[in-house]
C-alpha positions as CSV (number, residue, x, y, z in Angstrom):
1,M,-11.0,-28.9,0.7
2,E,-9.7,-27.8,3.5
3,L,-11.8,-28.4,6.9
4,E,-12.5,-24.4,7.1
5,T,-13.2,-23.4,3.8
6,A,-15.8,-26.7,4.6
7,A,-19.5,-26.3,3.1
8,S,-22.5,-27.6,4.7
9,T,-25.5,-26.8,2.9
10,I,-25.8,-25.8,-0.6
11,E,-29.1,-24.0,-0.9
12,V,-30.5,-22.1,-4.3
13,T,-31.9,-18.7,-3.9
14,E,-33.3,-16.5,-5.7
15,S,-30.3,-14.4,-6.5
16,G,-27.9,-16.9,-6.6
17,V,-26.4,-19.6,-4.1
18,L,-26.2,-19.4,-0.1
19,I,-23.6,-21.4,1.5
20,R,-23.4,-22.2,5.2
21,W,-20.0,-23.3,6.5
22,S,-18.8,-25.6,8.5
23,D,-17.9,-22.8,11.3
24,G,-21.5,-21.2,11.3
25,S,-21.0,-18.1,9.2
26,R,-22.5,-17.6,5.5
27,S,-22.0,-16.3,2.1
28,R,-24.4,-15.3,-0.8
29,F,-22.9,-16.0,-4.2
30,H,-25.0,-13.8,-7.2
31,G,-25.9,-15.9,-10.1
32,L,-24.1,-13.6,-12.7
33,W,-20.9,-12.9,-10.3
34,L,-20.8,-16.9,-10.4
35,R,-21.2,-16.9,-14.0
36,D,-19.3,-14.2,-14.9
37,N,-16.2,-15.4,-12.4
38,C,-16.8,-19.6,-14.0
39,P,-13.0,-21.4,-14.4
40,R,-14.1,-22.1,-18.0
41,G,-14.5,-18.8,-18.8
42,G,-10.7,-17.3,-18.7
43,D,-8.9,-16.6,-15.9
44,K,-9.6,-12.7,-15.5
45,R,-6.1,-11.8,-13.4
46,T,-4.3,-13.1,-16.3
47,G,-6.6,-11.7,-19.3
48,S,-7.3,-14.5,-20.7
49,R,-10.8,-13.8,-20.0
50,T,-12.8,-16.3,-23.4
51,Y,-16.0,-14.2,-23.6
52,T,-17.5,-10.4,-22.7
53,L,-19.2,-8.7,-20.3
54,T,-21.9,-8.6,-23.4
55,E,-22.6,-11.4,-23.5
56,L,-24.0,-12.4,-19.9
57,N,-28.1,-12.2,-20.0
58,P,-28.9,-9.6,-17.1
59,D,-32.0,-11.9,-16.6
60,L,-29.5,-14.9,-16.0
61,F,-30.7,-17.0,-12.8
62,V,-29.0,-20.6,-11.2
63,L,-30.9,-23.4,-11.8
64,L,-29.0,-26.5,-9.8
65,A,-26.3,-26.2,-7.4
66,E,-24.7,-28.8,-5.5
67,Y,-22.0,-31.5,-4.9
68,D,-20.4,-32.7,-8.3
69,D,-18.2,-36.1,-7.7
70,N,-14.9,-34.4,-6.8
71,G,-16.2,-32.6,-4.0
72,D,-16.1,-29.1,-5.5
73,L,-19.4,-27.1,-6.1
74,L,-21.2,-27.5,-9.5
75,V,-23.9,-24.9,-10.7
76,E,-26.3,-25.1,-13.7
77,F,-27.7,-21.7,-15.2
78,S,-30.9,-20.6,-17.0
79,D,-28.4,-19.3,-19.8
80,G,-27.7,-23.9,-20.2
81,H,-23.9,-22.8,-19.4
82,E,-22.5,-25.4,-16.1
83,S,-19.8,-24.2,-13.8
84,V,-17.0,-26.3,-11.2
85,F,-15.9,-24.0,-8.3
86,D,-13.7,-24.8,-5.9
87,F,-15.3,-24.4,-2.3
88,G,-11.6,-22.9,-0.7
89,W,-12.1,-20.7,-3.8
90,L,-15.0,-19.1,-2.7
91,R,-14.7,-18.7,0.6
92,A,-11.1,-17.0,-0.1
93,N,-13.3,-14.8,-3.0
94,S,-16.6,-14.0,-0.4
95,Y,-17.8,-10.4,-0.6
96,E,-20.0,-10.8,2.4
97,P,-19.2,-7.9,4.5
98,H,-17.8,-10.3,7.7
99,D,-15.7,-12.2,5.3
100,R,-14.4,-8.5,3.6
101,L,-13.6,-7.1,7.5
102,G,-12.4,-10.5,8.6
103,R,-9.1,-10.8,6.6
104,P,-5.9,-10.9,8.7
105,R,-3.7,-7.5,7.9
106,N,-0.5,-8.2,9.1
107,I,0.6,-4.8,10.0
108,S,3.5,-3.5,12.9
109,M,3.9,-0.2,14.0
110,F,6.8,1.3,15.3
111,R,8.0,4.2,17.2
112,A,11.0,5.9,18.5
113,G,14.2,3.3,19.7
114,Q,12.4,0.4,18.1
115,P,15.1,-1.3,15.7
116,I,13.2,-2.1,12.5
117,P,14.1,-5.0,9.9
118,E,17.9,-5.1,8.5
119,V,19.1,-7.5,5.9
120,D,21.7,-8.1,3.4
121,L,21.3,-7.4,-0.4
122,P,18.8,-10.2,-1.4
123,T,18.9,-12.1,-4.5
124,R,15.8,-12.3,-6.6
125,G,13.4,-14.2,-5.7
126,S,14.9,-16.1,-3.4
127,I,13.4,-16.5,0.0
128,E,15.5,-13.5,1.3
129,H,13.6,-11.9,-0.9
130,G,10.2,-12.4,0.1
131,D,11.2,-12.0,4.1
132,L,12.5,-8.1,3.0
133,L,9.5,-7.7,0.9
134,D,6.9,-8.9,4.0
135,A,8.7,-6.8,6.2
136,V,8.4,-3.6,4.2
137,A,4.9,-4.6,3.9
138,E,4.5,-5.4,7.4
139,W,6.6,-2.2,9.1
140,G,6.4,0.3,6.3
141,V,10.7,0.3,6.4
142,A,13.6,-1.9,6.1
143,L,17.4,-1.6,5.9
144,I,19.2,-3.6,3.1
145,G,23.3,-3.3,4.1
146,S,26.2,-4.5,1.6
147,V,25.1,-2.6,-1.4
148,P,27.7,-2.0,-3.5
149,V,27.6,2.3,-4.3
150,E,27.5,2.2,-7.7
151,E,24.8,2.6,-9.6
152,S,24.6,-1.0,-10.1
153,G,24.2,-1.0,-6.4
154,T,20.9,1.1,-6.5
155,E,19.4,-0.8,-9.9
156,R,19.5,-4.4,-8.4
157,V,17.6,-2.8,-5.0
158,A,15.3,-1.6,-6.5
159,E,14.4,-4.1,-8.9
160,L,13.8,-6.5,-5.6
161,F,10.5,-3.9,-5.1
162,G,9.5,-3.1,-9.3
163,V,10.1,-1.4,-11.7
164,A,11.4,1.7,-10.9
165,R,9.9,5.3,-11.9
166,E,10.7,7.2,-14.7
167,S,11.2,11.1,-13.9
168,T,12.8,14.0,-15.9
169,T,16.0,12.5,-14.5
170,G,16.6,8.9,-15.3
171,H,14.7,5.9,-13.0
172,L,17.5,7.2,-10.7
173,R,18.6,10.4,-9.0
174,D,21.8,11.9,-7.0
175,I,21.3,13.9,-4.4
176,V,24.0,15.7,-2.8
177,S,23.6,17.7,0.2
178,D,26.0,20.6,2.3
179,D,23.2,23.3,3.0
180,G,22.7,21.3,6.2
181,L,18.9,22.0,6.2
182,A,16.3,19.7,8.5
183,F,13.3,19.3,7.6
184,D,10.0,17.9,9.0
185,P,8.4,14.6,8.3
186,H,6.1,14.1,5.7
187,T,4.7,12.9,1.9
188,V,7.4,13.3,-1.1
189,E,5.1,14.9,-4.0
190,A,2.2,15.0,-1.4
191,Y,1.0,17.4,-4.3
192,R,0.7,14.6,-7.4
193,Y,-1.9,12.6,-8.7
194,M,-0.3,9.5,-7.0
195,P,2.2,10.5,-4.6
196,P,5.9,7.6,-5.0
197,G,5.5,4.1,-3.4
198,V,8.6,2.7,-2.0
199,M,11.3,5.2,-2.2
200,V,15.2,3.3,-1.6
201,L,17.3,5.5,-0.6
202,H,21.1,4.0,-1.4
203,C,24.0,6.1,0.8
204,I,26.7,7.1,-1.1
205,E,28.4,9.5,1.5
206,A,27.7,10.5,5.0
207,N,27.8,13.7,6.8
208,R,30.2,12.7,10.3
209,T,27.8,15.1,12.1
210,G,23.9,14.5,10.9
211,G,22.0,14.3,8.4
212,D,19.7,11.8,9.6
213,I,16.8,10.2,8.5
214,V,14.0,10.9,11.1
215,L,10.7,8.4,10.0
216,V,6.8,8.7,11.6
217,D,5.0,5.7,11.4
218,G,2.2,7.7,10.1
219,F,-0.5,4.6,10.0
220,Q,0.3,4.2,14.2
221,I,-0.6,8.1,14.0
222,A,-4.3,7.4,12.1
223,L,-5.1,4.6,14.4
224,D,-4.1,6.5,18.0
225,L,-6.5,9.3,16.3
226,Q,-8.7,7.6,15.4
227,D,-8.9,5.9,19.1
228,D,-8.5,9.3,21.2
229,D,-10.6,12.0,18.6
230,P,-13.2,10.0,16.2
231,D,-13.9,13.3,15.1
232,A,-10.4,14.8,14.2
233,F,-9.8,11.2,12.0
234,D,-13.2,11.2,10.4
235,A,-12.5,15.1,9.0
236,L,-8.7,13.3,8.1
237,T,-10.3,10.8,5.9
238,Q,-13.8,12.5,4.3
239,L,-12.5,15.7,3.5
240,R,-10.1,16.4,0.1
241,V,-8.2,19.4,1.2
242,P,-5.5,21.0,-1.8
243,F,-1.5,20.1,-2.4
244,I,0.4,22.3,-4.4
245,R,4.2,22.9,-6.0
246,Q,4.2,26.2,-8.1
247,G,8.2,27.0,-9.8
248,P,9.0,30.5,-10.7
249,A,6.7,31.2,-13.7
250,D,10.3,32.6,-15.6
251,S,12.3,29.2,-14.6
252,T,13.2,27.5,-17.6
253,R,11.6,24.3,-16.2
254,S,8.9,26.1,-14.6
255,E,6.3,23.8,-12.8
256,D,2.6,23.5,-11.8
257,F,1.8,20.6,-9.2
258,R,-1.7,20.1,-8.0
259,S,-3.5,17.3,-6.5
260,T,-6.4,16.7,-3.8
261,G,-6.8,13.5,-1.5
262,P,-7.8,13.3,2.3
263,V,-4.9,13.3,4.8
264,I,-5.5,9.6,5.7
265,S,-7.2,7.3,3.1
266,L,-8.8,4.7,4.0
267,D,-9.9,1.1,1.6
268,R,-13.3,0.2,1.0
269,D,-13.5,-1.7,4.4
270,Y,-11.9,1.3,5.8
271,A,-9.1,-0.4,6.7
272,L,-5.9,1.8,6.7
273,A,-4.5,2.1,2.9
274,G,-2.2,5.5,2.8
275,I,-1.7,8.9,4.1
276,R,-0.6,12.1,2.5
277,F,0.7,15.2,4.4
278,D,3.2,17.7,3.6
279,E,2.8,21.4,5.1
280,K,5.0,22.9,3.4
281,S,3.0,21.4,-0.1
282,L,-0.6,22.3,1.2
283,A,-2.0,24.7,-0.3
284,P,-4.8,27.4,1.1
285,L,-7.7,24.8,2.4
286,D,-11.4,24.4,0.5
287,V,-13.9,23.1,2.2
288,D,-17.1,23.9,3.0
289,P,-17.2,26.9,6.0
290,P,-18.7,25.5,8.6
291,Q,-16.0,22.6,8.3
292,V,-13.1,25.1,8.7
293,D,-12.8,25.2,12.2
294,E,-12.9,21.2,13.0
295,Y,-10.9,20.4,10.1
296,Y,-7.9,22.8,11.5
297,R,-8.5,21.4,15.0
298,A,-8.1,18.0,13.4
299,L,-4.8,18.8,11.1
300,I,-3.0,20.6,14.0
301,R,-3.3,17.7,16.4
302,F,-2.2,15.5,13.1
303,T,0.7,17.5,13.0
304,K,1.6,18.1,16.6
305,A,1.7,14.0,16.0
306,V,4.4,13.8,13.0
307,N,6.7,16.1,14.6
308,D,6.8,14.7,18.2
309,P,10.1,13.5,19.0
310,G,8.5,10.4,20.8
311,R,7.2,8.9,17.4
312,A,10.4,9.3,15.5
313,L,12.9,6.9,14.2
314,H,16.6,8.1,13.6
315,V,18.3,6.3,10.7
316,R,21.8,7.2,10.2
317,L,23.0,5.5,6.8
318,Q,26.3,5.2,6.1
319,P,28.0,4.4,2.7
320,G,26.3,1.2,1.1
321,Q,23.6,1.3,3.2
322,V,19.8,1.4,1.2
323,L,16.9,2.5,3.4
324,V,13.4,1.6,1.4
325,F,10.2,2.5,3.2
326,D,6.6,2.8,2.2
327,N,6.1,6.7,1.5
328,Q,2.0,6.8,1.5
329,R,2.2,5.6,4.6
330,V,5.9,6.3,6.6
331,L,6.7,9.9,6.8
332,H,10.2,10.9,6.4
333,G,12.5,14.0,7.9
334,R,16.2,14.8,7.8
335,T,18.1,16.4,11.1
336,G,20.0,19.2,10.3
337,F,24.2,19.0,9.8
338,I,27.1,21.0,9.7
339,A,29.2,21.3,6.0
340,S,32.3,21.0,7.7
341,G,31.2,17.2,8.2
342,G,31.6,16.4,4.8
343,Q,28.5,16.6,2.4
344,R,25.6,14.0,1.8
345,H,25.0,12.2,-0.9
346,V,22.5,9.3,-1.0
347,R,21.2,8.0,-4.5
348,L,17.4,7.7,-4.7
349,A,15.0,5.2,-6.5
350,T,11.4,4.9,-6.8
351,V,8.8,2.3,-6.9
352,D,5.4,2.7,-7.5
353,R,2.7,0.8,-5.0
354,D,0.9,-1.2,-6.8
355,E,4.5,-2.9,-8.8
356,F,5.4,-3.3,-5.0
357,H,2.7,-5.3,-3.8
358,S,2.9,-7.4,-6.9
359,Q,6.0,-8.3,-6.4
360,V,4.9,-9.3,-2.3
361,R,2.4,-11.9,-3.9
362,T,4.6,-13.0,-6.7
363,V,7.3,-14.0,-4.7
364,R,5.0,-15.0,-1.9
365,A,3.3,-17.1,-3.8
366,R,6.7,-18.5,-5.8
367,H,7.3,-20.2,-2.3
368,G,4.1,-21.1,-1.2
369,R,3.9,-18.6,1.7
370,K,1.5,-16.4,3.7
371,G,2.2,-13.3,4.3
372,V,0.9,-9.1,3.3
373,D,-3.3,-9.8,2.7
374,E,-4.2,-8.6,-0.4
375,R,-5.9,-5.6,1.1
376,L,-2.6,-4.1,0.8
377,A,-2.9,-3.0,-2.2
378,G,-5.1,0.6,-1.5
379,G,-3.2,4.1,-1.5
380,C,-3.5,7.5,-1.2
381,S,-6.5,9.0,-3.4
């Protein structure tokens, strides 16, 4: 039992157990919560629960709570069951507001002109793999070099982050562009119920005149807005707005995608969890009439920040380089280019955000390292 998780006193209360810690804080654990999380009841994280919730008596209470011979917490319940808990585990899983809000978040913001993490293609499961995962989780973006331009190279990168999402064209998509059009930073497929998570962009061929990828840190915009204009921040976090993509009705592959969600998503502790924004797919606003003017004011301010050149990070990919970014945090666009400079060919794979965070945790655990906080499991809603 580490010093920072040492219990000073243990007290049985009407609702369960109260533990006062050596740092002066306290944690309350309800009897039903303790009984449900008994280590002897199986490991719910792996799906090996050995009983069902229907077996719990809702009137259950704690009879006794004390140190056992090993210095752990022994709890006796009114149904005759006994459980033993490690104090370190209890402190890590305390659901007191001060514990949840106080858990660290390793998030770093980027702006124009700032270098982003860059690594060579690591071996899966290696320490370098963990460094790459943590870099994307912390910064939202990373650059990988020395990747073969064959499809197998793209697949190797995608596998570092999880299982690639399937689409109508398979799990890889080749995007060959010669139109030279630029587009503003946005969330890819904001009109889906759950937009793609981690984007893997593998450069196969680069145009000589432009086609830079433009990246903007949506979390940085949200935090600045929270500081400078709390009312606008509240509007963008509290109101759900519609996004839409429709194809021609007479096309061979007609489509009609629709979703709603806040531009800025927060987790249960009011920390940033995701950004959903694409001006081109934003449908007519559907909010209460008294909120329309205030919402437009907030949305205009957010859009100006997204398109502020002072926030934009430009990346000119070369063949064999892969840009990886969190699509639910980082907005991405593209500069224009001249067709005579050659075609621009990138290969795309996407990995769901939960797949990515699963990799972060498992690789981190394999090497016994501390890194990105598990609350990063949130996202667009």
